[in-house]
C-alpha positions as MATLAB code, in Angstrom:
seq = 'XXXXXXXXXXXXXXXXXXXXXXXXXXXXXXXXXXXXXXXXXXXXXXXXXXXXXXXXXXXXXXXXXXXXXXXXXXXXXXXXXXXXXXXXXXXXXXXXXXXXXXXXXXXXXXXXXXX';
ca = [
       0.000    0.000    0.000;
       1.550    3.261   -1.178;
       1.060    6.151    1.189;
       3.306    8.875   -0.265;
       3.936    9.632   -3.942;
       6.488   12.279   -4.880;
       6.915   14.145   -8.130;
       8.628   17.219   -9.503;
      12.305   16.416   -9.421;
      14.548   17.069  -12.377;
      17.575   18.884  -13.712;
      17.979   22.623  -13.327;
      20.812   25.116  -13.644;
      22.251   26.874  -10.642;
      20.033   29.764   -9.613;
      16.949   28.025  -10.944;
      13.924   26.585   -9.200;
      12.189   23.270   -8.683;
       8.874   22.474   -7.083;
       8.389   19.088   -5.491;
       5.018   17.590   -4.680;
       4.060   14.739   -2.395;
       0.565   13.302   -2.501;
      -0.462   11.426    0.619;
      -3.350    9.209    1.529;
      -6.040   11.170    3.333;
      -5.864    8.888    6.344;
      -2.377   10.047    7.244;
      -2.309   13.539    5.773;
      -5.034   14.860    8.045;
      -3.309   13.925   11.295;
       0.397   13.744   10.491;
       3.111   16.308   10.122;
       4.726   16.278    6.690;
       8.305   16.903    5.783;
      11.017   16.748    3.176;
      14.421   15.205    3.666;
      17.277   14.847    1.251;
      20.262   12.611    0.792;
      23.246   13.552   -1.309;
      25.738   10.943   -2.551;
      27.977    9.802    0.269;
      26.088   11.809    2.878;
      23.495   11.095    5.512;
      19.853   11.887    5.007;
      19.040   15.326    6.413;
      15.934   17.315    7.191;
      15.047   20.003    4.666;
      11.744   21.305    6.013;
       8.751   20.194    8.020;
       5.173   21.395    8.368;
       2.644   20.417   11.002;
      -1.087   19.949   10.560;
      -1.445   23.502   11.847;
       1.033   24.739    9.223;
       3.838   25.469   11.616;
       7.064   25.166    9.697;
      10.710   24.659   10.398;
      13.662   24.567    8.050;
      17.250   23.497    8.034;
      19.425   26.580    8.346;
      20.961   26.243    4.888;
      17.492   26.221    3.257;
      15.971   29.171    5.082;
      15.021   31.928    2.696;
      15.411   29.725   -0.375;
      12.976   26.849    0.242;
       9.315   27.014    1.182;
       7.195   24.127    2.401;
       3.428   24.270    2.185;
       0.473   21.938    2.337;
      -2.869   21.814    0.565;
      -5.295   19.995    2.817;
      -7.939   19.768    0.089;
      -5.511   17.863   -2.141;
      -3.681   15.931    0.598;
      -0.474   17.258   -0.894;
       2.637   18.863    0.509;
       4.909   20.996   -1.639;
       8.515   22.097   -1.501;
       9.341   25.179   -3.539;
      13.083   25.426   -4.013;
      14.557   28.662   -5.337;
      18.092   29.943   -5.891;
      19.285   26.387   -6.209;
      22.952   25.541   -5.835;
      24.915   22.529   -7.058;
      25.196   21.389   -3.441;
      21.417   21.047   -3.347;
      21.756   18.053   -5.655;
      20.244   15.080   -3.834;
      17.429   12.594   -3.707;
      14.537   14.307   -1.975;
      12.238   12.209    0.179;
       8.790   13.013    1.455;
       8.139   11.956    5.038;
       5.039   11.757    7.159;
       5.107   11.265   10.898;
       2.521   11.360   13.652;
      -0.326    9.393   15.197;
      -0.918    7.627   11.883;
       2.616    6.244   11.883;
       5.824    7.022   10.026;
       6.092    6.771    6.252;
       8.631    7.548    3.545;
       8.169    8.217   -0.127;
      10.273    6.573   -2.795;
      12.357    9.684   -3.401;
      12.763   12.016   -6.348;
      16.069   13.162   -7.802;
      16.891   16.831   -7.928;
      20.049   17.781   -9.815;
      21.507   21.278   -9.996;
      24.159   21.904  -12.617;
      26.798   24.599  -12.266;
];
């Protein structure tokens, strides 16, 4: 049973933008916080941004001011708008859901930033 489905990754030049989407099943979206993590080659998975059911957000320091997380409760979808992208933002981006409904990961979507 698939709970999280990501889309929106791709290749972009430095300074460009990408918008990631993660569609979740309604059963978990309504009661879980949603977040985005990323994992670059040879590095550990790290938090990018997180948003609660009440739309409280937090970001990793290196993403503040460049990335924006949001959620559309009508569509059971969480978004990650990434602007001013840098080559070091290249990674697989994972959607994550955590809360009373359990913990779930998406399959990941590749984001590549060329210099």
